[in-house]
N, C-alpha and C positions, 0 to 999 in steps of 0.2 A: 665476532664483529657485531657492533651495536647496530640498532635500527637506523640511527642517524648516519652511520658510515655506509652500511649496506644499501640504504635507500636514499642516500644524500641527494641524488638528482631530483628527488621529489620535493626537496626543501630549498631549492634554489628560487630566488625572487625572479619574477617575470614582469616586464613592462607591458602595460596595456594602455596605449595612447598616453595621456598625461598622468596616469596613476600607476602605482607599483603594487603588485600582489606579492606578499611575503613568501609564498610557496606555491606549489602547483595543485593544491587541493581546492576545488571549486564547486560549491553547492549551487547547482543550476536551479532555475526557477521551478518550484513545485507547489501545488495547492496544499492547503492544510485545514480548510474548514473554519479558519479563525477570521482572518481578513478584517474588513471594515466593521464587522459586528463585534469583534473581540480583539481590538488593537493591542491591548496590554498583553494578552496571551500570545498574540502573533509576535510581538517584539521579544518576549521572553524566550519563545521557541527558537527564533532566529539567533538570538544572543547566545543560546546554548551551543549552536553550531560554531559560532565564532570562538567561544571559549574552548571548544574541542579541537581547534586548530585549522578550521577551514579558512583559507586566505580570502575568499570571496563568498559572501552569503547573499543570495538573491531572494527577492519576494516571489510571490506567485503572480498570476496575472493581475495587473492593475488596470481596471476599466477606465478609459480616458474620457468617456462621455455617456450621458443617459441613453443614447441610442445603442449602447453596448452593455445592457443590463443583464447580468447572469442570475438574477434572483430566481429561485431561493438560495442559490449557492453563494457563499460568502467569500468572495475574492477581495483583493485590495481595490480601492477606488482612488482616482485622482481627477474627479470631475471638475473640481474648482479649488480655490484657495482654502476652503473649509476642511479639505481632506489633508492638508499639509501637517497639522499637528499630530494626527494619528500616525502618519508615515514617518514623521521625525522621531517618534518613539522607537521605530525600527532602526533608523540610521544611527541614532545616539547609542542604542543598546549594542549594535554590532560594532560600531567604531570604538566604543569604550573597551571592547575586547581585542582591539588591534586588527580588525579585518575590514575589507572593503565591502560596501553595501551596494547592491545592484537592484534595479527596479525593471520589471518586464512590463512595458506599456502594451496595452492590448485593446484593439477594437475587434469584436468577435463577429461582426457581420451577421450572416444568417445563422451562425452557430449560437448567437445570443437569442434570448426569447423575449426580453423586454416586458416581462410580466409585471414588474413593479412600475417602470417608467411609462409603459404603454406607448412608447415611441415607435415610429415606423421602423421596420427592419431594413437594413441596407445590404446590398450585395453587388458584385460586378454585373450580374445579369438577373433576370427574373427567375426566382427559384423558391421552392417550398422550404419551410422550416424543417430542420433535420429531425426534430422530435415528432411525436404523434399529434402535437397540438396543430389544429387546422388553420395555419396562417402562412402567408408568403412574404418574402422579402422583395423589395422593388429594386430594379436596376438603377444604380447611381448615375445621375447625369453629371455633366462637368461641374456644375455648381456644387453638387453634393461632394464630389472629389475634392474641390477646393476647400470646402468647409471641413472635411475630414482632415486634410493636411494641416489646417489651422488648429484643429483640436489637438492633433498629435504634437505639433510644435509647442502649443501652450502647456501640454502635459509634460513635455521634456523640460520646459522652463521651470515648472513647478517641482519637478523631480530634483533639479539642482538646488532649488530653494529649500527643499526638504532635507538636503544633505547627502543625496546619493552620489556615489563615485562612478557608477556605470549605469548607462541608460540603454535599454533594449529596444530595438525594432524586432517585432515578433512575426515571423512568417513560417509557421509550422503547425503540425498536428491537425491540419484541415480546420483549424479553429479561428483564424483571423483574416481580416480583409486583405492584408498583403499576400497571404498564402492563397486565398481564394482568387485574387487577380492573377496569380502565377499559373494556376492550373486550368487547363482547357475544360475539365468537367464542370467547373463553376463559372467559367468566363468564355462567353461566345460573342463578345463585343467585336465590332468592326471598326472602331476608332483607334486612336493612338494608344489606348490602354488594352487592346485586345489583338488577337491574331498571332503575330510573330512573337517569339520569345522575348525579343528586345522590347516589344510593346508591352507584353504582360509583366515584365520586370520593371517597367517604368515607375510604377507607384512606389515600389520598394526603394528604388534608387532615389526618388524625390524625398522620401522619408529619411533616408540616410543622410542625404546632403543637407536637408533642413535641420535635422537634429544636430549635426555637427556644427552648423552655423550657429545654432542657438546655445549649445552647451559644450561644444568640443574643446574649448580651451581649458575647461575645468573638469569635465567628465569624459570618461571613455564612452564610446558608442559601440554597442555590440549588436550583431545580427544573429538571431536564432532562426535557423533555416533547416527544413527537412529536405535532405538531398535525395531521398528515395521514398516513394509511397508504398513500396513492396507490393505493387500490383502488376509487376512485369510490364509488358508492352502497353497495358491499359492505363499506365500512370507514369509520372515522372520517375526516371531511373538515374541512379547515381552516376553511371558512366555515360549518360547522354545529356538530357536537359539539366539534370542536377549539377553535373560538372560545368555545363555551360553557364548556369546562373553564377556559380562561384567565379568563373573566369570573367564574366561581365562586370561583377561588383568587387573583384579581387581585393583592391587596396582601399576601398571606401570605409568599411568598418574598422574599428580598432581591434575587434575580436570577432572570430567566427565561432558560434556555438552551434554545432551541427549534430543532427540526429536523423531519425526516420519517422515517417508518418504511417498511419495516424497514431493517436495516443496508444491504442491497444497494441501496436507494434513497437512503439518506443518504450512502453512500460510492459513489455511481454513478461508473463509469469514464467517461472522455472518449469512449470508443467509443460509449456509449449516451446520454451527457449531456455534449455538448461545451461548454456554456455555463459560464463562470465565474459564480458567484453564482446558480446555477440554483434554489436554494431560496427566493429572495427573495419570489416571488409567494405562497408558502405562509405565510410568517411575517410579512408586512408589516402585518397587522392587530394584532399583539400590543401594540405600543406605543400603540395607540388605546384599549386597555382596561386598561392598568396604568401606574402612575407609576414602576414599578421598572425598573432597567436591563435591557436585552435583549441577549443575544449570539446570533448566528446564524452558520451556516456555508454551505458550497456551493462548496468548492474556490476560495476567494477568493485571487487572486494579483495582480490589478491594483490598484495604489494609487488610481487615479482612481475605480474602481468602489467601493472602500472609502470614500473621501471622500463619494461620492454617496449611499451607503447611510446614512451618518451624517447628512449634511445634509438628506436627505429624511425623516429621522425614522423610518427603518425599523429601524436597529440602533444601539445604544450601543457595543457591542464587536464587533470583527472577530474572529470565531471561526475557528479553524483546527485541523485535525488533520494531514491530508496535506501542506498547504503548509508547515506548521511542521516536518515531517519532511524534506521536500525541501530546505528552507533554514531552519535554526534561527535564522539571523541576518537574516531577512527584515525585521523591524521596524527594526533598526539601519541596514540598507542603505537603507531608505526615508527614515529620519530624516536620514541623511548624504548624501542625494541620489545614491546609487549604485544606481539602479533597474536599470540594465543588468547589474549583477552578480548580481541575484537568480536563484537556480536555481529556475525555475518548476516546480511539480508538473505531471507529465504525465498524472495520473489513470490510471495503469496498474494500481494496487492490488497491486503486488508487496509493499508494506508489509502489506497485509491478508493476503496469502498466507502470510506468516511466522506470523501469529497462527493461521491455519487449520492450519498444520503444527505449531504449538507450539514454534517455534524463535525465537531473537532476531531482532528486527526488522531489515529491510534496505530499501533504497530505490534505485531505478534512477538517480535524479539525484544522490543524496547517498551515496556509498559509505562514509562515516564513520558513518552512522547505525547505532546498536547497538554500535559499536566504541569508544565514548568511554572506557570504563573498561578493557575487556579488552585493547585494543591501544593505548590512550592516544592515539587519533586525534582531531584537532580539525578541524572542517570548513573553518576559515579560516586555520589556522596549520599550517605544515609545516616540518620541519627544513631549514635551509640546507645547500647542498652543502659537502663538505669539501675538494674538489679543484677546480682550474680545468679541469674536463673538459667535453667535448662529448658529445652523445648524438644518435643517429639513431633515429627511429621510422618504421618502414615500415608503412603502412596507416592510414587515417583513419576507421576504424569507431569504435565506442564505446570499445574498449580502447585503440586508438592515440591517439585524441584526449585521453582522460583521462590517459594516461601522459605524453604530450607536455606537456599543460597543467601537470601537477604537477611534472615535471622543470623546466620553465621557471620555475615558482614557487619552486623550490628554488635557482634561480640558474644552472643549466646552460645552455650554448648548445645549443639544440635545433633539429634539422632534422626536419621531418615530410614524408615523401614518399608521395604517393598515386598509384597507377597510373591511376586513372580521371580523368575530367575534372572531377568535383566531389568535395568532401570530404563525409564522412558515412557511407560504407560501408553496412552493413545498416540503420542508422537511417534514412538517406535513402531506401533502398528500401522499407522497411516503412511509413514514414510516408506514402508515396504510396498506400497501400491504404485502402479505405473504413473510416472510423472511427478511423484511427490518426494523423491529421495532427498532433495535439499531441505525438506522440512525437519529432517533429523538434526539439523544444526541447532534447533531449539533445545533439544535434550543435550546434545554434545557440549554446547557452551556451558550449561549449568552444571553438568556432571564434572567437567574438567575443573571448573571453579571450585566446586565443593571438594574435589580430590586434593586440591592444593592447600586446603585449610586444616590446621591442626585441631580446630574446634568443631569439626563435622565428622560424624561417623555414618557410613552408608552400609546398609544391610539388605541383601536380596534373599529371596526364598524365606521370607520372614513374615508369615501371616500371623497377626496378633489378635488375641481375644481381648475382651474387656478386662478380664482379670489380669492378663499379662501387662496390659497398659498400666493398670493401677500399680502393679508390682514394680514397674520401672521407676516409680516415685518421681516422675517428671511433671512439674506443675502445669506446663503449657503444652496443650495437645492440639494439633491441627490435623484434621482428617481430610485427605485428598483422595478419597476412595473411588472416585470416578462414577461412571454410569455405563450401563450395558444396553445394547440395542434390543428393543422388544421383539418378541417372536409372535405376538398376537395380532399385528397389523394396526394397532392403535396409532393414529397420526393426525395430520391436519384434516383429512377427509373422512376419518372414521373414529369418532370419539370412543366408541365401544369395541373397536377392533373389527376384524374380518373373520367370517365363518371359515373354518378349516377342518377338513377331514383328517382324522388322526393319522391316516396312512400317508398323508402328503409329505413330500420332501421340501421342508421349509428351512431356510437358512437366514442368518443375519449378517450384517457387515463384520461383526466380531468373528464369525466362523471363517469368512473369506480371508480376513486379515490374519487369522491364525494358521492359514495354509490349507484349510479344507477346500477340496475341489468337488463341487456337486457332480454327481453321476448323471449320465445321460447327455444327449446332445443339445437339448434346448433349455436354456436358462432364462427365466423371466426375472429381470431386475425391476422391482416395483419401488418407485421413488416418490414417497409421500412426505419426505423431509424437504425436498425441493431446494436443497442447498448445493454443495459441491460434490458430496461423497457418492451419491447415486450415479452421477455421470462418470466419476473416477472408477467406480467398481465395474460399470458396464464396459468401459474402455479396457480396464485391467483384464477382465474375463475374455473379452474379444481378442486381445493381444495374445492370450494363452491358447487361442484356437477354439474357443467355445462359440456355439451359436447362441446369440444373445437377443432377447426381445426386451426393449426398454419401455416401461409403462409408467405414466405419471398423470395425475389429475391436472397438472400444469399444462399450459398451452405450448410450452417450449421445454427443452431439456435444461435442467439445472438453472432456473431463473435467477437464483442468487448470484450466479457468476456474471450476470450483466453488470453488477456493481464492481466486479474485479476485472472488467474488460475482456472476459474470456468466453462469453456465452456462444458467440458465433463459432469460435474455434472448437469449443466442446461439442457442439452439435455436428459441425462438419467432420470432426474426428470420428464420431460414432458412425455417421453415414458412410464415410470412406472405408470403415472397417466392416461394413455390411450389417451393422446392428439395425434391427427392425424397430421402428418407433411407433408407439401407440400413445398419442398425447390426448389430453383432456379426457382421460379414462381413469375412473376409480376402480379399485379392486373390490369386488363384492364377495367372492368366495373362492376357496382353493380346494380342489379335489385331486385325486391321483391323476396325473398326466394332463390336467387342464385347469384353467382359471377362468372365472366369469368376470368380465369387465362391464362397467356401466358408464355411459357417456355422462359427463358432469353437467351437460346442458339439456339433453333430452331425456335422460334416464334409460335410453335403449341399451339392452344388454347384448353382449356378443361373447362367444367362447373362443379362447385361445388355447391351443395345445402347447404344453410345456412339461418338461420332466422335473423341474424344480423351480422354486421361487425364492429369490433373495429379497427380504423385506427391509427396505430403508425407510423407516417410518418415524419412530420416536424412541427416546432413550429413557430407561428407568434408572433413577438415582440409586446408588448403593449406599444406604444409610444404616445398615444393621449395626455396625460397631458404634456409630454415633448414638443411635437410639438406646443401645445397651448402656453406654457410658452415661448418657444423660439421665437414665432411669435409676442410677445407683442412689441408694438412700443417703449414704454418707460419702459423697464424692470428695476425694482429696485434691481434685483438679482445680487450679485457679482459673485456667482458661481452657475451654473446649469449643472449637470452632470448625464448622464444616465449610470447605472451600472448593472452588473449581466446579467441575461437572457434578460433583456430589451435592453441591448446593444449588447450582443452576446450570444445566447442560447448555453449552453454546459453542462458540468457536475456540480454537486453541488460544487465540489472542485474549479472549475473555477469561480463560482459565489462568493464563500467565498474569493478567492484571489482578485477578482475585487473590492469587498467591502473594503478589507484591503488596497489595493493600493490607492483607492480613498481617504480614511481617512488619510493615510500617506502623500499624495500629496497636501492636502489642505494648502494653503498659499505658496506653492512652485511655482516658476516661470515656465511657460510652456516651455520656452527655456531650462531651466536647466533640467527639466524632460526629454525632448527629448535628450539632450546631454548626460545625465547620465542614460540612460535607464537601463543598468547594466554594471558592470565591466566584462571584458573578460580576460581570461588567454591566452596571446599571446606568442607563441614561438619566442624567440629572435634568429636572424640569425647572430648576430655580430661575434660570435666565431666559426661559422661553417666552 
């Protein structure tokens, strides 16, 4: 049975108010770090989703007014008519590919910071800014509310003029004024906009009615609403006020886009929410109380689950942000019966981290994400080779696998040699740790692809010497030999390492990931990497029944994970497992059964008793083979390149990207590569 037959229900058209979606695949609004600063890149990225088969392609937040300025983060803007041309780039690009274009209008209230506009912050009630910046929002009076409604109506009108088919009212993620008015923790008003649920929902109702009046004949009007805050009795719950809101507004929107709050819950990582479709139990009631179509999310990657959700009457549309990032062509692959070719989202939130950093979006699974315009990369199409050449890739970690796969797709005869018994490198190692099993999809996708190709040979248990590489007579050699965790304590806080007694029991992440279990009852995990792995290892060892002490010079556990919306969950998980935390402490020395810690602020030292220490500090690049090959007097190699962690230790996403880049650049002139690093969107001053 073909994909089109087996999953035919997913390819039925669905009416949304005055517009028709060609199928049930719906790319819900998501940030991408492009926005108003990089409109051509934004349009190209959204167009790729449309080309891949998504019936509806949405923008990210579109700020409707300078009082909702999210700088330095680059969202879309629709402040006035001057923003229309940039937005029209998106609508034209999406509609040219046969999809509907949706815009998510947003006023972020006290979630905004207004650092650029310096406008007063607005909120339902007097409230402090959510970030550490010492600033407060003022309670909106009636005239403020009237002005806000005018701004929103004008933005809806401009949305239609820009060519959008669907216009959103956004009441979710704790991020917008409509949501703030709905929630008692933000709204303690005593007028008609506060108190009872009917009063708190008033503003959302007014926005829906006014938007429909303004654009309803031409555009569908959608409501994005978080039905549950996942705070239990301390917040809105799906079966209580969440349901009541849907009942009160049941038939007003043309589409219900429903999820959970806040963003960290809606975009939960697989580390803390491994189930695909994890939001279904929260939103399953919605279709019971409205006749309008419903879109829901929850990291939906399984087509069988998608079909089930539609046939059970839970969803009309399969919503996706992260799965559409990992594979923009997911709908087409399902339709064409190419399920095995789907790049499944691993739920790592590297895409989210880009937004948190205010830089263009990236993805661990899809290295072309965010590069559609500036590098002209396509996730499914790559330039064919120019020569009848062969290539050797040494190392089967994320960089090696991606490089080999893309070289094979280009038509080269590719040999991949792995020194260990299994393919996968660090992906295979890290996916064996608690909470990271989904990360193995990075290796699985690429190994499967390579195994289907007649021009790719894969060898394990094949450690190569420089002489053996030369004897293979392969002109193009890429070395993805990786990096190993250091055993001397050198890291962010100790450039020269840590003093250690030779009898000390010192381990590295490589030891733990290889199955070594430290002896003794007390294990100190020292995290001077301050990324995600230290927290994962502490959690992993605690789950195995070990007594764990987590030490870090950082003032919190795994500060990097703030960027991936996990930090609170990471620290809570360790505390719940009884892990002892010693933060703002640098490791000074290690001796048998004890470690000396030094306060990073005062320099005061204290002694901690421990039976072993796991050092999560810095990695040493493995370049021996590269150095030997580069040192050959008469090298027969045309190309010798170090890629991935062997060149620059970083995230798995960085390694995949490096492997992809290397494969694309083979046969390109070095000067051209340097000159065409990537295209920039430069503001012209000619008419200023």
